[in-house]
C-alpha positions as CSV (number, residue, x, y, z in Angstrom):
1,X,-25.3,-62.9,-55.5
2,X,-27.9,-61.5,-57.8
3,X,-31.6,-62.1,-56.8
4,X,-34.4,-62.7,-59.2
5,X,-36.9,-60.1,-60.3
6,X,-40.6,-60.9,-60.3
7,X,-43.3,-59.5,-62.7
8,X,-44.0,-56.6,-60.4
9,X,-40.4,-55.5,-60.6
10,X,-40.4,-55.8,-64.4
11,X,-43.6,-53.9,-65.0
12,X,-42.4,-51.2,-62.6
13,X,-39.0,-50.8,-64.3
14,X,-40.9,-50.7,-67.7
15,X,-43.3,-48.0,-66.5
16,X,-40.5,-45.9,-65.0
17,X,-38.4,-46.0,-68.1
18,X,-41.4,-45.1,-70.3
19,X,-42.6,-42.2,-68.1
20,X,-39.3,-41.1,-66.6
21,X,-40.8,-40.5,-63.2
22,X,-42.2,-42.3,-60.1
23,X,-45.4,-40.2,-60.4
24,X,-45.9,-41.2,-64.1
25,X,-45.2,-44.9,-63.4
26,X,-47.6,-44.8,-60.4
27,X,-50.3,-43.3,-62.6
28,X,-49.7,-45.8,-65.4
29,X,-49.8,-48.8,-63.0
30,X,-52.7,-47.4,-60.8
31,X,-50.6,-47.6,-57.6
32,X,-49.1,-45.1,-55.2
33,X,-45.8,-43.3,-55.6
34,X,-44.4,-45.0,-52.4
35,X,-45.3,-48.4,-53.9
36,X,-43.2,-47.6,-57.0
37,X,-40.3,-46.4,-54.9
38,X,-40.4,-49.5,-52.8
39,X,-40.5,-51.9,-55.7
40,X,-37.6,-50.0,-57.4
41,X,-35.5,-50.1,-54.2
42,X,-36.2,-53.8,-53.8
43,X,-35.2,-54.5,-57.5
44,X,-32.0,-52.5,-57.1
45,X,-31.2,-54.5,-53.9
46,X,-31.9,-57.8,-55.6
47,X,-29.7,-56.9,-58.5
48,X,-27.0,-55.3,-56.4
49,X,-26.8,-52.2,-58.6
50,X,-28.5,-48.9,-59.3
51,X,-31.0,-48.9,-62.1
52,X,-31.8,-45.2,-62.2
53,X,-30.0,-41.9,-61.5
54,X,-32.2,-39.4,-59.7
55,X,-31.8,-35.9,-61.2
56,X,-34.2,-33.0,-60.6
57,X,-37.3,-35.1,-60.0
58,X,-36.6,-37.3,-63.0
59,X,-35.3,-40.9,-63.1
60,X,-32.7,-41.4,-65.8
61,X,-32.0,-45.1,-66.6
62,X,-28.5,-46.4,-66.2
63,X,-27.0,-48.4,-69.0
64,X,-28.1,-51.6,-67.1
65,X,-31.7,-50.3,-67.0
66,X,-31.6,-49.5,-70.7
67,X,-30.4,-53.1,-71.5
68,X,-33.0,-54.5,-69.1
69,X,-35.7,-52.4,-70.7
70,X,-34.8,-53.7,-74.2
71,X,-35.3,-57.2,-72.9
72,X,-38.5,-56.3,-71.2
73,X,-39.8,-54.7,-74.4
74,X,-39.0,-57.8,-76.5
75,X,-40.8,-60.0,-73.9
76,X,-43.9,-57.7,-73.8
77,X,-44.2,-57.5,-77.6
78,X,-43.2,-61.1,-78.2
């Protein structure tokens, strides 16, 4: 069963996609890097799938994360 994401999950996913890293997202959201990692882990557990591929210190969005980001962008700009 897929769990629900709250606003903290959504803003964290948005920040990670925009910046491409946990460090960048933490700076953008004025929180710690472990806080970003914990929120991402929780989001992935709730959704039951991986949102980002970890490669060389960067987080690359999976196709699901890209689709989710498009919806988040529409919501934020709408």
